[in-house]
C-alpha positions as CSV (number, residue, x, y, z in Angstrom):
1,X,-1.7,-4.3,2.5
2,X,-3.6,-3.3,5.6
3,X,-6.4,-0.9,6.3
4,X,-5.5,0.8,9.6
5,X,-6.7,4.0,11.4
6,X,-3.9,6.3,12.4
7,X,-5.4,6.9,15.8
8,X,-7.2,4.4,18.0
9,X,-9.3,2.5,15.4
10,X,-8.1,0.7,12.2
11,X,-8.5,2.7,9.0
12,X,-5.4,2.5,6.9
13,X,-3.0,0.0,5.6
14,X,0.5,-0.7,5.3
15,X,3.0,-2.3,3.2
16,X,6.6,-1.1,2.9
17,X,8.8,-1.5,-0.1
18,X,7.7,-2.7,-3.6
19,X,8.7,-6.1,-4.9
20,X,12.3,-6.1,-6.0
21,X,11.9,-8.8,-8.7
22,X,13.9,-7.7,-11.8
23,X,11.4,-8.0,-14.7
24,X,10.4,-5.7,-17.5
25,X,8.3,-2.7,-16.9
26,X,4.7,-2.6,-18.2
27,X,2.9,0.4,-19.6
28,X,1.6,2.4,-16.7
29,X,-2.2,2.7,-16.1
30,X,-3.5,6.2,-16.3
31,X,-6.7,7.7,-14.9
32,X,-8.1,8.1,-18.4
33,X,-9.4,4.6,-18.1
34,X,-11.8,5.6,-15.4
35,X,-14.9,7.6,-16.4
36,X,-14.7,11.3,-15.4
37,X,-17.6,11.2,-12.9
38,X,-16.1,8.3,-11.0
39,X,-12.5,9.7,-10.9
40,X,-13.2,13.4,-10.4
41,X,-12.9,13.2,-6.6
42,X,-9.4,11.7,-6.6
43,X,-6.1,13.5,-7.0
44,X,-2.8,12.1,-8.2
45,X,-0.1,12.7,-5.6
46,X,2.5,15.2,-6.8
47,X,6.2,15.1,-6.1
48,X,6.0,18.3,-4.0
49,X,3.5,16.6,-1.7
50,X,5.6,13.6,-0.9
51,X,7.2,14.8,2.3
52,X,3.9,15.9,3.8
53,X,2.3,12.6,2.7
54,X,5.2,10.6,4.3
55,X,4.5,12.2,7.7
56,X,0.9,11.0,7.5
57,X,2.0,7.5,6.6
58,X,4.5,7.5,9.4
59,X,1.9,8.5,12.0
60,X,-0.3,5.7,10.7
61,X,2.3,3.0,11.0
62,X,3.8,3.9,14.4
63,X,2.1,1.1,16.3
64,X,1.5,-1.3,13.4
65,X,2.8,-4.8,14.2
66,X,4.7,-5.2,10.9
67,X,6.4,-1.8,11.1
68,X,7.3,-2.4,14.8
69,X,8.9,-5.6,13.6
70,X,10.9,-3.6,11.1
71,X,11.8,-0.8,13.5
72,X,11.7,-2.1,17.1
73,X,13.3,1.0,18.6
74,X,10.3,3.3,19.3
75,X,12.5,6.4,19.8
76,X,13.8,6.3,16.2
77,X,10.8,4.6,14.6
78,X,8.9,7.7,13.4
79,X,11.9,9.2,11.6
80,X,12.7,5.9,10.0
81,X,9.1,5.5,8.9
82,X,9.2,8.9,7.3
83,X,12.3,7.9,5.4
84,X,10.7,4.6,4.4
85,X,7.5,6.3,3.0
86,X,9.4,9.1,1.3
87,X,11.3,6.3,-0.5
88,X,8.1,4.4,-1.3
89,X,6.2,7.5,-2.5
90,X,9.1,8.7,-4.6
91,X,9.1,5.5,-6.6
92,X,5.4,5.0,-6.6
93,X,3.9,8.5,-6.7
94,X,2.4,7.8,-10.1
95,X,0.3,5.0,-8.5
96,X,-0.6,7.1,-5.4
97,X,-4.0,8.7,-5.2
98,X,-5.1,11.4,-2.7
99,X,-8.7,12.2,-1.7
100,X,-8.1,15.9,-2.6
101,X,-5.5,18.7,-2.5
102,X,-6.2,18.7,1.3
103,X,-4.7,15.2,1.5
104,X,-7.3,13.7,3.8
105,X,-6.2,10.2,2.7
106,X,-4.1,8.2,0.3
107,X,-4.1,4.9,-1.5
108,X,-1.5,3.2,-3.6
109,X,-3.0,1.1,-6.4
110,X,-0.9,-1.1,-8.6
111,X,-2.6,-1.7,-11.9
112,X,-2.7,-5.1,-13.7
113,X,0.8,-6.1,-14.8
114,X,2.6,-3.6,-12.5
115,X,3.1,-5.8,-9.5
116,X,6.6,-6.9,-10.4
117,X,8.0,-3.8,-12.1
118,X,11.8,-3.6,-12.0
119,X,13.8,-0.8,-10.3
120,X,15.0,2.2,-12.3
121,X,18.3,4.0,-11.6
122,X,16.2,6.7,-9.9
123,X,14.7,4.1,-7.6
124,X,18.2,2.7,-6.7
125,X,19.4,6.2,-5.8
126,X,16.5,6.7,-3.5
127,X,17.3,3.3,-2.0
128,X,20.8,4.5,-0.9
129,X,19.1,7.3,1.0
130,X,16.8,4.8,2.7
131,X,19.7,2.6,3.7
132,X,21.5,5.6,5.2
133,X,18.6,6.6,7.3
134,X,17.2,3.2,8.3
135,X,20.3,0.9,8.5
136,X,21.0,-2.6,7.2
137,X,19.0,-4.7,9.7
138,X,15.6,-3.1,9.0
139,X,16.3,-3.0,5.3
140,X,17.0,-6.7,5.2
141,X,13.8,-7.4,7.1
142,X,11.8,-5.4,4.7
143,X,13.3,-7.0,1.6
144,X,12.8,-10.5,3.0
145,X,9.2,-9.6,3.8
146,X,8.6,-8.3,0.3
147,X,10.0,-11.4,-1.3
148,X,7.9,-13.6,0.9
149,X,4.7,-11.6,0.4
150,X,5.3,-11.4,-3.4
151,X,5.7,-15.1,-3.6
152,X,2.5,-15.7,-1.6
153,X,0.6,-13.3,-3.9
154,X,1.9,-15.0,-7.0
155,X,0.7,-18.4,-5.7
156,X,-2.8,-17.0,-5.0
157,X,-3.4,-14.7,-7.9
158,X,-3.3,-14.7,-11.7
159,X,-3.1,-11.7,-13.9
160,X,-4.8,-9.5,-14.6
161,X,-5.6,-8.1,-11.2
162,X,-5.4,-4.8,-9.2
163,X,-3.3,-4.7,-6.0
164,X,-4.2,-2.3,-3.1
165,X,-0.8,-1.7,-1.7
166,X,-1.6,0.7,1.0
167,X,-4.4,3.0,2.2
168,X,-4.2,5.7,4.9
169,X,-6.8,8.2,6.2
170,X,-5.7,11.1,8.3
171,X,-7.1,10.8,11.9
172,X,-8.9,14.1,11.8
173,X,-10.8,13.0,8.7
174,X,-11.8,9.5,9.8
175,X,-15.4,8.4,9.5
176,X,-16.1,10.8,6.7
177,X,-16.1,8.3,3.8
178,X,-12.6,9.1,2.5
179,X,-11.5,5.4,2.6
180,X,-14.5,4.5,0.3
181,X,-13.6,7.4,-1.9
182,X,-10.1,5.9,-2.4
183,X,-11.3,2.3,-2.9
184,X,-14.6,2.4,-4.9
185,X,-13.4,4.0,-8.1
186,X,-10.8,1.3,-8.7
187,X,-13.2,-1.4,-7.8
188,X,-15.6,0.0,-10.4
189,X,-12.7,0.0,-12.9
190,X,-11.8,-3.6,-12.1
191,X,-15.5,-4.7,-12.5
192,X,-15.8,-3.0,-15.9
193,X,-12.7,-4.9,-17.2
194,X,-13.5,-8.2,-15.4
195,X,-10.4,-8.0,-13.3
196,X,-9.8,-9.3,-9.7
197,X,-8.5,-7.1,-6.8
198,X,-6.1,-8.3,-4.1
199,X,-4.8,-7.0,-0.8
200,X,-3.1,-8.1,2.4
201,X,-3.7,-7.0,6.0
202,X,-2.0,-7.9,9.3
203,X,-4.9,-6.7,11.3
204,X,-7.7,-9.2,11.8
205,X,-10.2,-6.4,12.6
206,X,-9.8,-5.1,9.0
207,X,-11.2,-8.2,7.5
208,X,-14.8,-7.1,8.2
209,X,-14.1,-3.7,6.8
210,X,-12.9,-5.1,3.5
211,X,-15.7,-7.6,3.3
212,X,-18.1,-4.7,3.0
213,X,-16.4,-3.9,-0.3
214,X,-16.8,-7.5,-1.6
215,X,-13.5,-8.9,-0.6
216,X,-13.2,-12.5,0.7
217,X,-10.5,-14.0,2.9
218,X,-8.5,-16.6,0.8
219,X,-5.5,-17.3,3.0
220,X,-4.1,-16.8,6.5
221,X,-0.3,-17.2,6.7
222,X,2.2,-16.6,9.4
223,X,5.2,-14.4,8.7
224,X,8.2,-16.7,9.3
225,X,10.0,-16.3,12.7
226,X,7.3,-13.8,13.9
227,X,3.9,-13.9,15.5
228,X,2.5,-11.7,12.7
229,X,-0.4,-13.2,10.7
230,X,-1.0,-12.0,7.2
231,X,-4.6,-12.1,5.9
232,X,-4.8,-12.3,2.1
233,X,-8.1,-11.1,0.6
234,X,-9.5,-11.1,-2.9
235,X,-12.4,-9.5,-4.7
236,X,-13.3,-11.9,-7.4
237,X,-14.0,-11.1,-11.1
238,X,-17.7,-10.3,-11.7
């Protein structure tokens, strides 16, 4: 997961498809577990907002190293990124938070126990659309990456923990505190329940940003057959 700015400076993160490991689904976390005053500034993404949100995600990831690896052809990359994030948001919209109805920024948070949810029939159907738009080669790269990243995460973390999958802030709203608005409520929730928080980034500059929220770097690992370094970070149980 990576915090990367959509314009020149890093502000939002990335991470494509969810883990494909076929295990039983857990009960989904709901915002009722967060006190009203802490949650009131966040909005859950609705299905009708997915296409607009996917455009913002695609802009964020156009020059991201991991997504360039997935989609080397710059001419077609934006459209393929839109398809990728339409897929991702369709299967994870219940875990996606927006700063407000104005969609200044988004974060996908996976609650404890949800990191290896299986795929539903609905997810598979959306997957066919992704295959049609992106092709077999990028899809294989993404699946292999997810398996590798998931195994690394399992080696480093024990349940229960929260996983910050992706965070994006629209460029015109950068520097206004929206990233903190998307991060701090879940960190408070994790602290109340004595749960750790985990994320990944492929941008070394983001390490200092996350350290301000209490994360520490626990592992640097190179993505096989690439020059991409993944930085794994954790906020420990308090």
